[in-house]
C-alpha positions as CSV (number, residue, x, y, z in Angstrom):
1,M,79.8,-141.1,85.9
2,F,81.1,-144.0,83.4
3,V,81.1,-146.9,84.3
4,V,84.5,-148.8,83.1
5,G,83.8,-151.9,85.1
6,T,83.1,-153.9,87.6
7,I,84.7,-157.2,89.7
8,K,82.8,-159.3,92.0
9,K,84.6,-159.1,95.7
10,N,82.3,-161.8,97.1
11,G,79.0,-163.1,97.5
12,K,77.4,-159.2,98.4
13,D,80.0,-156.8,97.4
14,T,81.3,-155.7,94.2
15,I,83.7,-153.2,93.3
16,L,83.1,-150.7,90.5
17,I,85.2,-149.0,88.6
18,S,84.2,-145.4,87.1
19,L,85.2,-142.0,85.7
20,G,83.6,-139.1,86.8
21,D,84.1,-135.2,87.9
22,Y,84.7,-134.0,90.7
23,K,84.7,-130.8,91.5
24,G,85.9,-129.8,88.3
25,H,88.5,-132.4,88.3
26,A,88.3,-135.4,86.2
27,V,88.4,-138.5,88.3
28,C,88.5,-142.2,88.8
29,D,87.0,-143.9,91.2
30,L,87.3,-147.6,92.8
31,R,84.9,-148.0,95.3
32,I,83.1,-151.1,96.6
33,Y,79.1,-151.3,96.2
34,Y,77.1,-153.6,98.4
35,K,73.5,-155.4,97.0
36,T,70.8,-154.4,99.2
37,A,67.8,-157.3,100.3
38,D,65.9,-155.8,96.8
39,G,68.9,-156.5,94.9
40,E,70.3,-152.7,94.4
41,Y,73.7,-151.9,94.5
42,L,74.7,-149.0,96.4
43,P,77.6,-147.3,97.6
44,T,79.9,-147.7,100.5
45,P,82.5,-144.8,101.7
46,R,85.3,-147.8,101.0
47,G,87.2,-147.3,98.1
48,I,89.5,-144.6,96.6
49,T,89.0,-141.4,94.2
50,F,92.0,-140.1,92.6
51,A,93.3,-138.0,89.6
52,N,93.1,-139.2,85.9
53,E,96.7,-138.3,85.8
54,L,98.1,-140.7,88.8
55,L,96.4,-143.7,86.7
56,P,99.1,-144.8,84.6
57,E,101.4,-144.7,87.4
58,L,98.6,-146.8,89.2
59,I,98.7,-149.3,86.4
60,K,102.5,-149.4,86.3
61,M,102.3,-150.5,89.8
62,L,99.3,-153.1,89.7
63,N,101.6,-154.4,86.5
64,E,104.5,-155.0,89.0
65,A,102.5,-156.4,91.5
66,Q,100.9,-158.8,89.5
67,K,104.9,-159.8,88.4
68,Q,106.1,-159.8,92.0
69,M,103.0,-162.5,92.6
70,E,103.8,-164.6,89.1
71,V,107.5,-164.8,90.8
72,S,106.4,-166.0,94.2
73,A,103.8,-168.1,93.0
74,N,106.8,-170.0,91.2
75,E,109.2,-170.4,93.9
């Protein structure tokens, strides 16, 4: 697993973005990790895993979502 980056979701949860392999297929994983009492981050079942080939389409949709948010904010 190669960790691309993290996004702090709230005081105890973090979204971890990683690239890896699942049953011989290259995948991207966006998963919520929680912080234990001793400070360790562990994965939750909440998240999505998808084939790397879908990443450009997801990025395109996220860019569109950002544009729509900016339009809504300016109205």
